[in-house]
N, C-alpha and C positions, 0 to 999 in steps of 0.2 A: 450540344454545347451548353444550352440553358440548363439542362438537367445536371450536367457536370458541375457547373457553377453552384447550383443549388445544393448538391451533395457536399461540396467543399465548404460552403457556408455552414451547413448543419454540423459538419465535423469540427470546424474551427470554433463554432459557438460553444461546443462542449470542451474541446481540447485546450484552448488558450486559458480559460479560468482554472482548469484542472492543473495545468502546468504551473501556474502562479501559486496555487494551493500547495502543490508538491514541494515547491521551493521554500515556502514559508513554514511548513510543518516542522522541519528539523530545528528551526529557530528556538522552539520551546526548550529543547535540550541544550542548545548552544548558549542561550541566555543564562541558564542555571550555572553552566560551567564557567562562563565569563565572570559571573558575580562572585562565586565562591573562590575563583582564582585570585581575587583581590582581598580575601580575608587573611591570607598569609600562612596557611597550613596546607601542605600537599595532601594530607589525609582527607580534607574536605573535597578536593577535586576527585580523589579516588572514590570517595563515598557517592558523590553525585554520578560519576561515570557508571559505577556498578548498579546503583539504584535505578538509574535511567534504563540501563540495559535489561534489568529484570522486568521492568514494566513494558519495555519494547517487545520482549519475547512473549510475555503473557498476552498483551493486546494483539500482537501479530497473529497469534493462534486463533483469535476470535475475529479476524478480519472478514470472515465469511458473513458477518452481520451487515457489512457494507456491500460486498460483492454479490451475494445471493439476492439481497433486496433490490439492488439496482437492475439486475438482469430481469427478474420477474416483474418488477414495476414497469420497466420499459416495454415488456411484452403486453402488459395490461393497458398501458398507455396507447400502444398501437392498435389494440383491440377495442378501444373505447370502453373498457370494462372498469367503470368507475368504482363499483362495489369492491372489485378485487384490489384496486389501488388503495382504498381505505383499509381493507383487510390486511394487506401486506405491511402497511405501516404499523398497524396494531400488533401484528405477529412479531415484527422485528423488534419493536420496543419491549414487548413482553419477554421475548427470549433474552434481550440485552439486560433487562433488569434482573431476570432470573440468574443469568451467569454472573452478573455483578454481585448479587447477594451471596452466591457460593464463594466467590473470591474473597469477599469481606469476612465471611464466616471462617474460611480456611487461611486467613492472612498470616497467622503465626507459623504453621508448618510450611506455608509457601515461602515465607521469608527465610526460614532456617535452611530449607532445601536450596534456595537460591544462593545464599551465602556460601554453602558448601560447594555448589556447582561452579561458582565463580572464583573459588579459592581466595576468598576475601581476606586481606591482611587483618591481623588482630586489632590493630589500632583504628581501622576503618569500620569494623563491624558495628560498634555502638552508633556511629554516625549513619551508616546505611539503614539500620533499624529505625532510627528516628525519622529518616526520610521516607522509608517504606510505609511505616505505620500511619503517617499523615496522608501520603499520596494515595494509599489504597482506597480511601473514602471518595476518591474521584472516579472509581470504577463505573458507577452507574452513569455518570456524565460522559465519560469517554466512550463506553459501549453504546449508550443511547445516541450519542452523536454519530457513531458509525452507522446505526440504523437510519437516522434522519438523513445523513449525507448520501447513503445509498439510494434512499427514496427520492431525494432531490435529483440525483443523477438520472435515475430511471424516468423522472418526469421531465427530462431534457433541460434541467436547470442546474448548471455548475457554478453560476454566479453567487448563489447563496452560500454554498460551502466555501467559496473563495473569500467572501466577505467575513464569514464566521472565523475562518482561519486567521485572517489579518487582525480582526478585532481581538481575538483570543491572544495573539502574540503581544499586542499593545498592552492588554490587561496584565499579562504575565510579567512583562518588563517593568511596568509601573509598580505593581504590587510587590514584586521581589526586591526592587530597589528600596521601596519604602520600608519593608519589613526588615531587610538585612542592614541597610545603612542608616535608616531613620530610627528603627526600634531595636537595633543591635541583636537580632534574633538568630543570626548565623544560619546553619543548615535548616533549622526549623522554619526560618523565614522564607528560604528558597522553596521548601516543600509546600508551605502554606500559599505562597505566591502561585506555584504551579497548580495547586488544588483549586484556588479561587478562579484561575484562568480556565481550568477545565470545566467547572460548573458554569461560568459565564458563557463559554462557548456553547454549551448545551442549551442554556436558557435563551441565548440569542437565536439559536436555530429554531427553538420552539416559538419564539416571538415572530420570526419570519413566517413560520407555518401558519400561525394564527392570523397574521396580517394578509398573507397572499392566498391561503388555501382553505382555511377553516370555514369561512363564510360561504365560499362557493360550493364546497362539498356539502355543506349543510342544506343549502337551498337548491341543490341538484343542478346548478348551472356549472359547477365544477371549476370555475375560474379558468377555463381553457377556451381558447378560440377554436371552435370546432373545425374550422378550415385547416387548422394546423395539426389536427389529430386524424390519423389514417383510418379509412373505412376498410375493414377486412374484405378481401375478395371472396371469402366464403363466410357463411354465418358462424359465429362463435357461440357455442353453448355456454350458458352460465356455469361458473365453477362452484361446486359444492364446497362449503366451508371446511368440512373434514378432509376432502380431497386437496384443497388448497393448503391446509396445514401439513399434510403428509408430504406434499410436493416441496413445501418450504423447508421442512426438516431434512428431506432427502438431498436437496440441492446443497444445503448448508453442511450436511455431513460430508459430502464429497469434497467440498472446498476445504473443510477443516482437515481432512486426511491429507489432501494435497498440500496444505500449508505445513503440516508436520514434516512431509518429505522435503519441502523447501528449507525449513528451519534446520533439519538434520544436515543438509548439504552445506548451508552457510555456516553453521556452527563448527562442522568438521573442518571446513576451509580455514577458519580462524585457529582452531586447535592444532591442526597439522602444521600451520605456519609457525605457531608459538613453539612447537616442539623442536623446530630447526634453529631457534635462537631469537633474541630480541631484534637483531638487525633484519632478518628475513620477515619477522612479524611486522616490523615497521614498513618494509618494502611492500608487502602484500596489502597492508592497510592503505598506504598511499595510492597504489594502483587500483585498488577496489573503489576508492573514492571517485576515480574517473568513471568507473562503471556506474556508480550510484548517481552521479550527476547526469549521465546519459539516460538512466532509467527514469529520472524525474520528467524529462521531456517526452520520452516514448510512452510513459504511462498515461500522459494526457491524451494521446491518440487511442490507447487501449480503453480509456474511459469513454471516448467517443464510440468505440466499437460496442461497448456495453449499452450505451444509451440509444444511439441512432440505429445500430445493427439490431438490437433487441426490439426496437420499435417496429421495424419492418418485418423482422422474423415473426413477431407476435401477430401482425396483421396479415401474415401469409403472402406478403409482397416480395417474391424472390428476386425479381429483376432489380428493384431498388436496393435490395440487400446485397446483391452481387456488385452493384455500382459502388455502394459504400465500402465493400471489402476492397475493391480495386483502389479506390481513393485513399483508404487507410494505408495500404501498402506503399502507395506513391508518396504520401506525406511521411510515413515512417522511413522509407528509403531516403528521402531528402534529409531527414534528421540524422540518419545513420551516416550519410555521406559527409555532412557538415562536421559532425563530431570526429569522424575518422581523419578528415583533413586537418582540423584544428589540433587534434592530439598528435598527428604526425609532424606538424611543423611547430607547434607551441607547447607540446607536452612537458618538455623539460622546464620551461619557464613556469608552467603551472605548478609543477612539483616544488619549485623554489618558493612559491607562495604558501605552500602547506608546511614546509620544514626548512630550516636553515642548516640541517645536518648534512654536510657534503658527502660523508661516507655512505649515508643511506641513499642519497640521490645517485651516487656512482653505482651502488649495488643494484639500484632499480633499473639501470640501463640494460642489464642482461635479460630482464623480464618484461621490458616495456613493449616489445612486439606483441605480447599477449593482450595488452590493453588496446592495441589497434585492431585485433581480431574480434574482440568481444562485441563491438557494435554490430558487425556483420552477422555473427552467429546468433546474436540475441534478438534480432529484429523480428523474425517470425514468431518466436515464443511470446513476445509482448503483445503483438497485434492479435494473434490467435487467442491469447488469454482473454482479451476484451471481447472478441467476437463470441467465444465459447460461453462467456458469462451472459452475454446478451441472448444467446440461443438457449441458455440454461442447459448446455451440454456439459455439465460439470463432471459427469463420469469420464468423459474424454479427457478433461483436464487432469483428473486424478490418474488415469492410466498413463498419460504422457509424462507426467511429472515423476511417477513412481518408476517407470521404465528408465527415464533419464537418470534418476538417482542411482539405480542399480548399475547403470553404465559408468556413472561417475566413480562410485566406490571401487568397482572392478578395475577400471582404468588406473586409478591411483595406486592401488596395491600391486598391480602387475608392473607398472612402470617406475614406481618410486625408487627401487634399488638402482636403477640406471639413470633416471633424470632428476631425482630429488624434487626440488621446488618447481622445476619445469613440469614434472609429472602432475603436480597439484593444479597448476594453471591449465595444462592441457585437458585434464579431467573436467575442470570447471567449464571451459569453453565447449567441450563435447557435451556436457550436461545441458547447456543452453541450446546447442544445435539439435540435440536429440529431442528436446521438448518441442521445438518448432517442427521437426520432421514428422514425429508421431502425430502431432495435432493436424498437420497438413493432410496426412493420410486419412485420419478420422473425419476431418472437415469435408474432404472430397466425397467420401462415402455418404456422409450425412446429406450433403447437397443433392447428390444423385438420387438418394432414396426419397 
């Protein structure tokens, strides 16, 4: 009983701040849209939407900088391998700055390709370019913050990323309002406000590191209560720097390829809905919002899997690792049950909060059952993603996601002539289920071995 309470405390210590962070992150984009929405020209809203989408896709592809860093850092934390903790932070920031430099050098072709892929209206293209060419200079800050956030999570500390996210949003709101309405800078003001907020977020994260970690790592006391750090049940050999770098790159390569599969499925989902008309696209967007909201909460427990699970996996303590796994599925199951009940009894009212278009709401009724199935089918995929990152079993993540993506596309093309948009939703639900199923098989084999 005592151990169960302890595991739950460890999980909630990571999950709750992560959930708060997940909820605040989208505010950066929403604030920009809200501000330009009062300028008076629809082209500005379109430009912000397209520009934000371009950066979301680009930065999503490099999310491995957070995920890979968190899993490996959590294992080093569990091993009491302080040299590896320092090395992982340096490697993550080095790769982040290298990727950012490439993005800034290639900003012009990236922008042109993005405009073409998004079918950007002619009247919005100059505005999108203005936004893009300003915000691209925030790439080092965004990617650097990915690395720092992943490192903090691995160090069992999600409160710092939460505080950084909240402060970043406050800066973004204040600066964008000042630049747009105070200095009349329009879309350039929104872009500069976002850029300043991105760099402030990164600098705040660095200040927190200097305040709470730099001194301790320098004097080798490491700033950690050693009673809170696990002693491995077997001796852990020191990791060679070259071996560490190869492992870092290998883990991040697998996550990067897995992210490409995820992006392909999500983009195809949007594109396939758009081909069926604006009403179906609107319906799919509304219902997908329900899934996104659910994912913000479940991702918090996935982060706990990365941090707490990785900590015990790294210290070779399999019994605590199994206890954490069971607790994560219990918490995740509770979240799934709550969201399913809320959507079943209050989903229609929630859709009315998102739109006043009664035709779209009526059309969504035919597809609403899929929104109720998604929480159940997506539970295992989210929890196992966190555990696999903590185990650095990223090849398993890649295999499961690639397999599920193939099932998604095959299912859609086979059933679309009969089911149309229902085929798209069934394929997406099957994609989530297959990810969890394949991960479960790999997870069981890994534990047994």
